C-alpha positions in Angstrom: 8.2 1.4 -13.3 9.2 2.1 -9.8 6.7 2.4 -7.0 6.6 6.1 -6.4 6.9 7.2 -9.9 4.2 9.2 -11.5 0.4 10.3 -10.5 -1.2 8.3 -7.5 -4.4 7.3 -8.4 -7.5 5.3 -7.9 -7.2 5.3 -4.0 -9.5 3.1 -2.3 -11.6 4.9 -0.2 -11.0 2.7 3.6 -7.3 1.4 3.3 -6.1 -2.1 3.8 -2.9 -3.8 3.9 -0.4 -2.3 1.6 1.4 -5.8 1.0 -2.0 -7.1 -1.5 -1.3 -3.9 -3.8 -4.7 -2.8 -3.8 -4.7 0.8 -2.3 -3.7 2.9 -5.3 -2.1 2.7 -8.3 0.6 4.6 -10.1 -0.1 6.0 -13.2 2.5 7.9 -15.5 2.7 11.0 -16.0 4.5 12.6 -19.3 6.1 15.5 -20.9 3.3 18.1 -22.0 2.9 21.9 -22.8 1.0 23.2 -20.0 -2.0 25.9 -20.3 -4.0 27.8 -17.8 -7.3 26.1 -18.6 -9.8 28.9 -16.8 -8.5 30.8 -20.1 -10.7 27.9 -22.2 -14.0 28.5 -20.5 -14.1 32.3 -22.3 -12.9 30.7 -25.5 -15.5 28.1 -25.3 -18.5 30.1 -24.3 -19.4 28.2 -21.5 -18.9 30.8 -19.1 -16.6 30.7 -16.0 -19.3 31.0 -13.9 -21.2 27.8 -15.2 -17.7 26.4 -14.8 -17.1 26.8 -11.4 -20.1 24.3 -10.8 -17.7 21.4 -12.0 -14.9 22.9 -9.7 -15.6 20.9 -6.4 -16.8 17.8 -7.9 -14.3 14.6 -7.2 -13.6 12.2 -9.3 -12.6 8.5 -9.3 -9.0 8.8 -10.1 -8.0 11.3 -7.7 -6.9 15.3 -7.4 -3.4 14.2 -8.6 -5.3 13.2 -12.0 -7.3 16.1 -12.4 -4.3 18.5 -11.8 -2.3 17.0 -14.5 -5.3 17.0 -16.9 -6.8 20.2 -16.4 -3.0 21.8 -16.6 -2.1 20.0 -19.5 -5.4 19.8 -21.6 -5.0 20.1 -25.5 -8.8 19.1 -26.4 -11.3 21.5 -23.8 -14.9 20.3 -24.6 -18.0 22.4 -23.2 -21.6 21.0 -23.5 -24.2 22.6 -22.1 -28.0 21.6 -22.3 -30.5 23.9 -21.3 -33.5 23.2 -19.6 -36.0 21.2 -21.6 -33.8 20.2 -24.2 -32.9 16.8 -25.9 -29.5 16.4 -27.8 -27.8 14.0 -29.2 -24.1 15.2 -29.5 -21.6 14.4 -32.6 -19.3 11.7 -31.5 -15.6 12.8 -29.9 -13.4 10.6 -32.0 -9.8 10.9 -30.8 -7.3 8.8 -33.1 -3.9 8.6 -32.5 -0.9 8.0 -34.5 2.3 8.8 -34.3 3.5 8.9 -30.5 0.3 11.6 -30.5 -0.1 12.7 -26.6 -3.6 14.2 -25.7 -5.3 15.4 -22.6 -8.9 15.8 -23.5 -11.1 17.3 -20.6 -15.1 17.2 -20.8 -17.6 19.6 -19.1 -21.3 18.4 -19.5 -24.3 20.3 -17.5 -27.8 18.8 -18.1 -29.9 21.5 -16.9 -33.3 20.9 -15.5 -35.5 18.0 -17.3 -33.3 17.6 -20.2 -31.2 14.8 -22.1 -28.0 14.3 -23.8 -26.5 11.3 -25.1 -22.4 12.2 -25.5 -20.1 9.4 -27.6 -16.3 9.3 -27.2 -13.5 6.9 -28.7 -10.1 6.8 -28.5 -8.8 4.4 -31.2 -5.2 3.9 -32.3 -4.1 4.1 -36.2 -0.6 2.5 -36.0 1.8 0.7 -33.4 3.8 3.7 -32.2 3.1 4.8 -28.4 0.6 7.4 -27.4 -0.1 9.0 -24.8 -3.8 10.1 -23.4 -5.4 11.1 -20.0 -8.9 12.0 -19.9 -11.7 13.9 -17.5 -14.9 13.9 -17.8 -17.2 15.2 -15.3 -21.2 16.0 -15.3 -23.6 17.6 -13.6 -27.4 16.5 -14.3 -29.3 18.7 -12.7 -33.4 18.0 -11.0 -34.6 15.6 -13.3 -32.0 15.6 -16.5 -30.8 12.5 -18.0 -27.2 12.0 -19.5 -25.8 8.9 -21.6 -22.1 8.1 -21.6 -20.6 6.0 -24.0 -16.9 5.4 -23.8 -14.6 3.2 -26.6 -11.0 2.3 -25.9 -9.1 0.8 -28.3 -5.4 1.9 -27.8 -2.3 -0.2 -29.0 0.1 -2.4 -26.9 2.1 0.4 -26.3 0.0 3.1 -25.1 -0.8 4.9 -22.4 -4.6 5.5 -21.0 -6.3 7.0 -18.6 -10.1 7.8 -18.0 -11.2 9.7 -15.0 -15.1 10.7 -14.2 -16.7 12.5 -12.3 -20.2 12.7 -11.7 -23.3 14.8 -9.6 -26.3 13.9 -9.8 -29.4 15.8 -8.8 -33.3 15.8 -7.7 -34.3 13.0 -9.9 -31.6 12.6 -12.2 -30.0 9.7 -14.0 -26.2 9.5 -15.3 -26.2 6.0 -17.2 -22.1 5.0 -18.0 -21.2 2.7 -20.8 -18.0 1.9 -21.8 -15.6 -0.5 -23.5 -12.3 -0.7 -22.3 -10.3 -3.1 -24.1 -7.0 -1.6 -25.2 -3.8 0.3 -24.1 -0.6 -1.5 -22.6 -1.8 0.2 -19.2 -5.2 1.3 -18.9 -6.7 2.8 -15.9 -10.2 4.4 -14.6 -11.8 6.0 -12.2 -15.5 6.9 -11.6 -16.8 8.7 -8.0 -20.6 9.4 -8.6 -22.4 11.4 -5.9 -26.0 11.2 -6.0 -27.0 13.9 -4.2 -30.3 14.4 -4.9 -33.6 13.3 -4.2 -34.2 9.7 -6.3 -30.9 10.1 -8.0 -29.5 7.5 -10.0 -26.6 6.0 -11.7 -25.9 3.2 -13.6 -22.2 1.9 -14.8 -21.7 -0.7 -17.4 -18.0 -1.6 -18.2 -16.3 -4.7 -20.2 -12.7 -4.8 -20.0 -10.6 -6.9 -21.9 -6.7 -8.2 -20.9 -3.9 -10.1 -22.5 -0.7 -10.7 -22.7 0.9 -8.5 -20.1 -1.4 -5.5 -20.1 -2.1 -4.0 -16.7 -5.9 -2.8 -15.8 -6.7 -0.9 -12.9 -10.3 0.2 -12.2 -11.8 1.9 -9.4 -16.2 2.7 -9.2 -17.3 4.8 -6.3 -21.1 5.4 -5.7 -21.1 7.7 -3.2 -25.4 8.3 -1.8 -26.1 11.2 -0.1 -29.5 12.0 -1.2 -32.7 9.8 0.2 -34.2 7.2 -2.3 -31.2 7.1 -4.3 -30.4 4.2 -6.3 -26.8 3.2 -8.2 -26.4 -0.2 -10.2 -22.3 -0.9 -11.5 -21.5 -3.6 -13.3 -18.5 -4.7 -14.9 -17.6 -7.5 -17.0 -14.2 -8.9 -18.0 -11.9 -11.9 -19.9 -8.3 -12.2 -19.0 -5.7 -14.0 -20.9 -1.8 -14.5 -20.9 0.3 -12.5 -18.2 -2.2 -9.6 -17.6 -2.6 -8.0 -14.3 -5.9 -6.8 -13.3 -7.4 -4.8 -10.4 -11.1 -3.8 -9.8 -12.4 -1.7 -7.1 -16.2 -1.4 -6.4 -17.3 0.9 -3.9 -20.8 1.5 -2.7 -21.2 4.6 0.2 -23.6 4.9 2.2 -23.4 8.7 3.7 -25.8 9.5 6.9 -29.0 10.8 6.1 -29.6 8.9 2.9 -32.3 6.8 3.6 -33.8 4.7 1.6 -31.0 4.4 -0.8 -30.2 1.3 -2.6 -26.7 0.2 -4.2 -25.6 -3.0 -6.3 -22.1 -3.9 -7.4 -21.3 -7.0 -9.6 -18.5 -8.0 -11.9 -17.9 -10.7 -13.5 -14.3 -12.3 -14.6 -13.5 -14.8 -16.8 -9.7 -16.6 -16.8 -8.0 -18.0 -19.6 -4.6 -17.9 -18.3 -3.0 -19.8 -15.0 -0.6 -16.3 -15.3 -3.4 -14.2 -15.6 -3.6 -11.7 -12.2 -6.7 -10.5 -10.5 -7.9 -8.9 -7.9 -11.4 -7.6 -7.2 -11.7 -5.6 -3.9 -16.1 -4.8 -3.6 -16.6 -2.5 -0.8 -19.6 -1.2 0.9 -19.1 1.3 3.5 -22.2 2.5 5.3 -22.9 5.1 7.9 -27.2 5.2 7.4 -28.7 2.3 8.8 -32.2 2.6 6.3 -30.1 1.6 3.1 -30.2 -1.8 1.0 -26.5 -2.9 -0.4 -25.5 -5.5 -2.4 -22.1 -6.8 -4.0 -21.0 -10.1 -5.8 -18.0 -11.0 -7.7 -18.1 -14.2 -10.3 -14.4 -14.9 -11.0 -13.5 -18.4 -13.0 -13.6 -20.3 -16.2 -16.1 -21.0 -18.0 -18.2 -24.1 -16.7 -17.2 -27.5 -18.0 -21.2 -28.7 -18.7 -22.0 -25.5 -20.2 -18.6 -26.4 -22.4 -19.5 -29.9 -23.2 -23.2 -28.6 -24.1 -21.9 -26.2 -26.7 -19.1 -28.2 -27.9 -21.8 -31.5 -28.3 -23.4 -28.8 -30.7 -20.4 -28.4 -33.3 -18.6 -25.9 -31.9 -14.9 -26.1 -31.2 -13.2 -24.9 -27.5 -11.6 -22.1 -29.2 -15.6 -21.0 -30.8 -17.3 -21.8 -27.4 -14.7 -19.6 -25.8 -14.9 -16.9 -28.0 -18.7 -17.1 -27.9 -19.0 -16.6 -24.0 -16.8 -14.1 -23.9 -18.9 -12.2 -26.7 -21.9 -12.5 -25.0 -20.6 -11.3 -21.6 -19.6 -7.7 -23.6 -23.2 -7.7 -25.6 -24.8 -5.4 -22.7 -22.4 -2.6 -23.8 -21.6 -3.6 -27.5 -25.3 -3.4 -28.3 -25.3 0.6 -27.3 -22.7 1.4 -29.8 -24.8 2.3 -32.1 -21.9 4.3 -34.1 -21.5 1.9 -37.2 -17.7 2.9 -38.2 -16.8 2.4 -33.9 -18.9 -0.8 -33.9 -16.5 -2.3 -36.9 -14.0 -1.3 -34.9 -15.0 -2.6 -32.4 -15.4 -5.9 -34.2 -12.6 -6.0 -36.3 -10.1 -5.2 -33.1 -12.0 -7.8 -30.6 -11.9 -10.5 -33.3 -7.9 -9.9 -34.2 -7.0 -10.2 -29.8 -9.4 -13.1 -29.3 -6.6 -15.9 -29.3 -8.0 -17.9 -26.9 -5.0 -20.2 -24.9 
Protein backbone atom coordinates (compact mmCIF):
# COMPACT_ATOMS: atom_id res chain seq x y z
CA UNK A 1 0.00 0.00 0.00
CA UNK A 2 1.36 3.42 -0.94
CA UNK A 3 1.99 5.89 1.83
CA UNK A 4 -0.66 8.39 0.73
CA UNK A 5 -3.48 6.10 -0.35
CA UNK A 6 -6.64 5.24 1.51
CA UNK A 7 -8.30 6.93 4.46
CA UNK A 8 -6.22 9.07 6.80
CA UNK A 9 -7.04 7.70 10.27
CA UNK A 10 -5.89 7.42 13.89
CA UNK A 11 -4.29 10.83 14.16
CA UNK A 12 -2.05 11.51 17.14
CA UNK A 13 -3.58 14.56 18.90
CA UNK A 14 -0.19 16.30 19.05
CA UNK A 15 2.16 15.59 16.16
CA UNK A 16 5.71 14.34 16.55
CA UNK A 17 8.52 13.53 14.08
CA UNK A 18 7.12 12.16 10.82
CA UNK A 19 9.93 9.65 10.38
CA UNK A 20 8.71 7.73 13.44
CA UNK A 21 5.55 6.86 11.51
CA UNK A 22 3.03 7.32 14.32
CA UNK A 23 1.29 10.64 13.56
CA UNK A 24 -1.44 8.91 11.57
CA UNK A 25 -2.20 5.77 9.59
CA UNK A 26 -3.68 4.92 6.21
CA UNK A 27 -6.57 2.47 5.93
CA UNK A 28 -7.59 1.25 2.44
CA UNK A 29 -10.90 2.24 0.89
CA UNK A 30 -12.98 -0.17 -1.15
CA UNK A 31 -15.69 0.06 -3.77
CA UNK A 32 -19.16 0.06 -2.25
CA UNK A 33 -22.50 1.53 -3.23
CA UNK A 34 -23.15 4.96 -1.74
CA UNK A 35 -26.19 5.53 0.48
CA UNK A 36 -28.07 8.51 1.90
CA UNK A 37 -27.54 7.84 5.59
CA UNK A 38 -30.17 10.34 6.76
CA UNK A 39 -32.82 8.16 5.15
CA UNK A 40 -31.92 5.41 7.59
CA UNK A 41 -33.31 7.44 10.51
CA UNK A 42 -36.89 7.24 9.34
CA UNK A 43 -36.70 3.54 8.54
CA UNK A 44 -35.39 2.74 11.99
CA UNK A 45 -37.89 4.80 13.93
CA UNK A 46 -34.94 6.35 15.78
CA UNK A 47 -35.93 9.80 14.58
CA UNK A 48 -33.72 12.32 12.85
CA UNK A 49 -34.07 14.80 15.70
CA UNK A 50 -32.57 12.27 18.11
CA UNK A 51 -29.90 11.09 15.70
CA UNK A 52 -28.68 14.66 15.31
CA UNK A 53 -27.37 14.36 18.86
CA UNK A 54 -24.65 12.14 17.44
CA UNK A 55 -23.58 14.35 14.53
CA UNK A 56 -20.86 16.30 16.36
CA UNK A 57 -19.34 13.40 18.28
CA UNK A 58 -15.71 12.92 17.33
CA UNK A 59 -14.27 9.46 16.90
CA UNK A 60 -10.86 7.92 17.37
CA UNK A 61 -10.25 7.18 13.70
CA UNK A 62 -11.31 10.63 12.56
CA UNK A 63 -13.53 12.45 10.08
CA UNK A 64 -12.48 10.58 6.92
CA UNK A 65 -13.33 7.20 8.41
CA UNK A 66 -16.68 8.48 9.70
CA UNK A 67 -17.66 9.94 6.33
CA UNK A 68 -16.67 6.80 4.43
CA UNK A 69 -18.55 4.42 6.72
CA UNK A 70 -21.71 6.52 6.80
CA UNK A 71 -21.67 7.12 3.04
CA UNK A 72 -21.37 3.38 2.36
CA UNK A 73 -23.37 2.00 5.29
CA UNK A 74 -24.75 -1.49 4.71
CA UNK A 75 -26.05 -2.16 8.23
CA UNK A 76 -27.53 0.76 10.24
CA UNK A 77 -28.42 -0.09 13.84
CA UNK A 78 -30.16 2.38 16.20
CA UNK A 79 -30.48 1.52 19.89
CA UNK A 80 -32.40 3.73 22.30
CA UNK A 81 -32.85 2.85 25.96
CA UNK A 82 -35.41 5.06 27.62
CA UNK A 83 -35.13 6.65 31.05
CA UNK A 84 -34.81 4.08 33.83
CA UNK A 85 -34.87 1.05 31.51
CA UNK A 86 -32.43 -1.84 31.69
CA UNK A 87 -31.72 -3.80 28.52
CA UNK A 88 -29.42 -6.48 27.18
CA UNK A 89 -29.48 -6.18 23.39
CA UNK A 90 -29.57 -9.31 21.25
CA UNK A 91 -25.95 -9.86 20.08
CA UNK A 92 -25.06 -8.19 16.78
CA UNK A 93 -23.20 -10.99 15.00
CA UNK A 94 -21.59 -10.33 11.62
CA UNK A 95 -20.22 -13.30 9.68
CA UNK A 96 -17.99 -12.81 6.64
CA UNK A 97 -17.78 -15.16 3.67
CA UNK A 98 -17.31 -15.00 -0.11
CA UNK A 99 -15.46 -11.70 0.07
CA UNK A 100 -18.18 -9.84 1.96
CA UNK A 101 -17.97 -6.06 2.33
CA UNK A 102 -19.73 -4.61 5.35
CA UNK A 103 -19.98 -1.07 6.73
CA UNK A 104 -22.05 -1.12 9.91
CA UNK A 105 -23.06 2.04 11.77
CA UNK A 106 -24.42 1.64 15.30
CA UNK A 107 -25.86 4.50 17.37
CA UNK A 108 -26.54 3.85 21.07
CA UNK A 109 -28.50 6.36 23.17
CA UNK A 110 -28.80 5.58 26.88
CA UNK A 111 -31.19 8.01 28.51
CA UNK A 112 -31.17 9.16 32.14
CA UNK A 113 -30.46 6.38 34.70
CA UNK A 114 -30.78 3.62 32.09
CA UNK A 115 -28.51 0.60 31.60
CA UNK A 116 -27.69 -1.28 28.40
CA UNK A 117 -25.28 -4.00 27.31
CA UNK A 118 -24.42 -4.41 23.62
CA UNK A 119 -22.35 -7.20 22.04
CA UNK A 120 -20.79 -6.97 18.57
CA UNK A 121 -18.85 -9.77 16.89
CA UNK A 122 -17.08 -10.02 13.51
CA UNK A 123 -16.04 -13.50 12.41
CA UNK A 124 -14.83 -15.02 9.14
CA UNK A 125 -16.45 -18.25 7.96
CA UNK A 126 -14.00 -18.94 5.13
CA UNK A 127 -10.57 -17.85 3.86
CA UNK A 128 -11.68 -15.25 1.33
CA UNK A 129 -10.62 -11.62 1.69
CA UNK A 130 -13.36 -9.56 3.32
CA UNK A 131 -13.66 -5.88 4.15
CA UNK A 132 -15.18 -4.40 7.28
CA UNK A 133 -15.56 -0.78 8.36
CA UNK A 134 -17.47 -0.26 11.58
CA UNK A 135 -18.64 2.93 13.28
CA UNK A 136 -20.18 2.98 16.74
CA UNK A 137 -21.29 6.13 18.55
CA UNK A 138 -22.53 6.16 22.13
CA UNK A 139 -24.28 8.87 24.14
CA UNK A 140 -24.73 8.15 27.84
CA UNK A 141 -26.99 10.72 29.51
CA UNK A 142 -27.09 11.51 33.22
CA UNK A 143 -26.62 8.43 35.41
CA UNK A 144 -26.71 5.99 32.48
CA UNK A 145 -24.46 2.94 32.17
CA UNK A 146 -23.41 1.44 28.83
CA UNK A 147 -21.35 -1.71 28.34
CA UNK A 148 -20.07 -2.50 24.84
CA UNK A 149 -18.29 -5.80 24.17
CA UNK A 150 -16.62 -6.38 20.80
CA UNK A 151 -14.85 -9.43 19.35
CA UNK A 152 -13.04 -9.55 16.02
CA UNK A 153 -11.84 -12.86 14.51
CA UNK A 154 -11.46 -12.06 10.81
CA UNK A 155 -9.10 -14.15 8.69
CA UNK A 156 -5.57 -13.32 7.51
CA UNK A 157 -6.77 -11.88 4.20
CA UNK A 158 -9.34 -9.46 5.58
CA UNK A 159 -9.26 -5.75 6.40
CA UNK A 160 -10.96 -4.42 9.52
CA UNK A 161 -11.57 -0.96 10.98
CA UNK A 162 -13.41 -0.26 14.22
CA UNK A 163 -14.19 3.40 14.91
CA UNK A 164 -15.82 4.65 18.11
CA UNK A 165 -17.03 8.00 19.41
CA UNK A 166 -18.42 8.31 22.94
CA UNK A 167 -19.99 11.12 24.95
CA UNK A 168 -20.52 10.65 28.69
CA UNK A 169 -22.60 13.07 30.75
CA UNK A 170 -23.12 13.63 34.52
CA UNK A 171 -22.47 10.52 36.67
CA UNK A 172 -22.74 8.26 33.59
CA UNK A 173 -20.36 5.42 32.78
CA UNK A 174 -19.31 3.70 29.56
CA UNK A 175 -17.31 0.48 29.62
CA UNK A 176 -15.64 -0.80 26.45
CA UNK A 177 -14.36 -4.38 26.26
CA UNK A 178 -12.55 -5.47 23.10
CA UNK A 179 -10.89 -8.62 21.73
CA UNK A 180 -9.09 -7.52 18.55
CA UNK A 181 -7.51 -10.80 17.53
CA UNK A 182 -7.74 -11.18 13.75
CA UNK A 183 -7.54 -9.56 10.29
CA UNK A 184 -4.59 -8.85 8.02
CA UNK A 185 -4.96 -5.16 8.85
CA UNK A 186 -6.68 -4.23 12.10
CA UNK A 187 -7.35 -0.55 12.80
CA UNK A 188 -9.13 0.65 15.95
CA UNK A 189 -9.84 4.20 17.09
CA UNK A 190 -11.78 5.40 20.14
CA UNK A 191 -12.50 8.92 21.33
CA UNK A 192 -14.29 9.24 24.69
CA UNK A 193 -15.48 12.70 25.70
CA UNK A 194 -16.07 12.89 29.45
CA UNK A 195 -18.18 16.02 29.46
CA UNK A 196 -20.30 15.54 32.57
CA UNK A 197 -19.59 15.86 36.27
CA UNK A 198 -18.21 12.55 37.61
CA UNK A 199 -18.41 10.90 34.17
CA UNK A 200 -16.44 7.65 33.87
CA UNK A 201 -14.86 5.77 30.98
CA UNK A 202 -13.22 2.33 31.16
CA UNK A 203 -11.58 0.55 28.22
CA UNK A 204 -10.05 -2.93 28.32
CA UNK A 205 -8.57 -4.13 25.02
CA UNK A 206 -6.59 -7.21 24.01
CA UNK A 207 -4.84 -7.71 20.67
CA UNK A 208 -2.91 -10.50 18.99
CA UNK A 209 -0.37 -10.18 16.18
CA UNK A 210 1.47 -12.81 14.19
CA UNK A 211 2.95 -13.38 10.73
CA UNK A 212 2.88 -10.00 8.89
CA UNK A 213 -0.24 -8.61 10.49
CA UNK A 214 -0.68 -4.86 10.96
CA UNK A 215 -2.41 -3.58 14.10
CA UNK A 216 -2.98 0.14 14.67
CA UNK A 217 -4.75 1.38 17.82
CA UNK A 218 -5.67 4.91 18.87
CA UNK A 219 -7.42 5.64 22.18
CA UNK A 220 -8.22 9.13 23.47
CA UNK A 221 -9.92 10.08 26.75
CA UNK A 222 -10.80 13.78 26.69
CA UNK A 223 -11.75 15.23 30.07
CA UNK A 224 -13.84 18.40 30.11
CA UNK A 225 -16.08 17.70 33.11
CA UNK A 226 -15.06 18.01 36.76
CA UNK A 227 -14.15 14.89 38.76
CA UNK A 228 -14.19 12.72 35.65
CA UNK A 229 -12.38 9.38 35.62
CA UNK A 230 -10.86 7.40 32.75
CA UNK A 231 -8.97 4.11 32.79
CA UNK A 232 -7.68 2.67 29.51
CA UNK A 233 -5.88 -0.68 29.45
CA UNK A 234 -4.44 -2.67 26.56
CA UNK A 235 -2.68 -6.05 26.53
CA UNK A 236 -1.23 -7.94 23.62
CA UNK A 237 1.15 -10.56 22.28
CA UNK A 238 3.30 -10.20 19.17
CA UNK A 239 4.78 -12.99 17.05
CA UNK A 240 6.35 -13.33 13.60
CA UNK A 241 6.82 -10.11 11.63
CA UNK A 242 3.77 -8.35 12.97
CA UNK A 243 3.74 -4.54 13.16
CA UNK A 244 1.78 -2.84 15.96
CA UNK A 245 1.19 0.78 16.96
CA UNK A 246 -0.62 1.83 20.14
CA UNK A 247 -1.47 5.47 20.83
CA UNK A 248 -3.00 6.19 24.24
CA UNK A 249 -3.88 9.81 25.06
CA UNK A 250 -5.33 11.38 28.18
CA UNK A 251 -6.38 14.96 27.40
CA UNK A 252 -7.17 17.24 30.33
CA UNK A 253 -9.05 20.34 29.12
CA UNK A 254 -9.07 23.54 31.16
CA UNK A 255 -11.87 23.39 33.72
CA UNK A 256 -11.85 19.62 34.39
CA UNK A 257 -10.79 20.06 38.00
CA UNK A 258 -10.20 16.93 40.10
CA UNK A 259 -10.22 14.74 36.97
CA UNK A 260 -8.17 11.55 36.97
CA UNK A 261 -6.89 9.55 34.00
CA UNK A 262 -4.96 6.28 33.86
CA UNK A 263 -3.64 4.39 30.88
CA UNK A 264 -1.48 1.29 30.67
CA UNK A 265 -0.27 -1.20 28.10
CA UNK A 266 1.40 -4.58 28.47
CA UNK A 267 3.00 -6.11 25.38
CA UNK A 268 4.62 -9.54 25.25
CA UNK A 269 7.04 -9.91 22.34
CA UNK A 270 7.97 -13.41 21.15
CA UNK A 271 9.87 -12.60 17.97
CA UNK A 272 12.93 -10.52 17.11
CA UNK A 273 11.21 -9.56 13.85
CA UNK A 274 8.08 -8.16 15.48
CA UNK A 275 7.83 -4.36 15.53
CA UNK A 276 6.19 -2.52 18.41
CA UNK A 277 5.58 1.20 18.81
CA UNK A 278 3.81 2.47 21.93
CA UNK A 279 2.99 6.14 22.43
CA UNK A 280 1.55 7.03 25.85
CA UNK A 281 0.59 10.72 25.91
CA UNK A 282 -0.80 13.05 28.56
CA UNK A 283 -1.98 16.52 27.50
CA UNK A 284 -2.75 18.92 30.31
CA UNK A 285 -4.36 22.37 30.37
CA UNK A 286 -5.62 22.08 33.94
CA UNK A 287 -3.51 22.04 37.11
CA UNK A 288 -5.82 20.23 39.52
CA UNK A 289 -5.79 16.79 37.87
CA UNK A 290 -4.03 13.42 38.15
CA UNK A 291 -2.71 11.57 35.11
CA UNK A 292 -0.79 8.29 35.04
CA UNK A 293 0.57 6.18 32.21
CA UNK A 294 2.64 3.01 32.09
CA UNK A 295 3.93 0.68 29.40
CA UNK A 296 5.47 -2.75 29.92
CA UNK A 297 7.07 -4.18 26.81
CA UNK A 298 9.28 -7.26 26.61
CA UNK A 299 9.57 -11.00 26.95
CA UNK A 300 8.41 -13.34 29.71
CA UNK A 301 10.44 -13.03 32.88
CA UNK A 302 13.08 -15.78 32.97
CA UNK A 303 12.48 -16.54 36.65
CA UNK A 304 8.78 -17.02 36.01
CA UNK A 305 9.57 -19.21 33.03
CA UNK A 306 11.94 -21.39 35.09
CA UNK A 307 9.44 -21.71 37.94
CA UNK A 308 6.59 -22.87 35.71
CA UNK A 309 8.78 -25.24 33.68
CA UNK A 310 10.00 -26.80 36.93
CA UNK A 311 6.34 -27.73 37.53
CA UNK A 312 6.32 -29.89 34.43
CA UNK A 313 5.19 -27.49 31.71
CA UNK A 314 7.02 -27.19 28.40
CA UNK A 315 8.37 -23.84 27.23
CA UNK A 316 5.57 -23.52 24.68
CA UNK A 317 2.92 -24.40 27.27
CA UNK A 318 4.29 -21.75 29.62
CA UNK A 319 4.19 -19.08 26.93
CA UNK A 320 0.65 -19.97 25.94
CA UNK A 321 -0.44 -19.99 29.58
CA UNK A 322 1.01 -16.53 30.18
CA UNK A 323 -0.60 -15.06 27.07
CA UNK A 324 -4.02 -16.46 27.89
CA UNK A 325 -3.73 -15.26 31.48
CA UNK A 326 -3.05 -11.71 30.27
CA UNK A 327 -6.22 -11.90 28.14
CA UNK A 328 -8.47 -13.18 30.89
CA UNK A 329 -9.91 -9.81 31.96
CA UNK A 330 -11.47 -9.53 28.50
CA UNK A 331 -12.17 -13.19 27.71
CA UNK A 332 -14.12 -13.60 30.95
CA UNK A 333 -16.55 -10.91 29.77
CA UNK A 334 -17.54 -12.85 26.62
CA UNK A 335 -20.58 -14.65 27.98
CA UNK A 336 -22.07 -15.68 24.63
CA UNK A 337 -21.18 -19.40 24.52
CA UNK A 338 -20.99 -19.60 20.73
CA UNK A 339 -18.64 -16.63 20.42
CA UNK A 340 -16.50 -17.68 23.40
CA UNK A 341 -16.05 -21.13 21.85
CA UNK A 342 -14.93 -19.56 18.58
CA UNK A 343 -12.51 -17.28 20.39
CA UNK A 344 -10.96 -20.20 22.26
CA UNK A 345 -10.67 -22.25 19.07
CA UNK A 346 -9.17 -19.32 17.22
CA UNK A 347 -6.50 -18.71 19.86
CA UNK A 348 -5.65 -22.40 20.10
CA UNK A 349 -5.21 -22.54 16.34
CA UNK A 350 -3.20 -19.33 16.05
CA UNK A 351 -0.96 -19.54 19.06
CA UNK A 352 2.11 -21.18 17.56
CA UNK A 353 4.85 -20.00 19.86
CA UNK A 354 8.21 -19.27 18.28
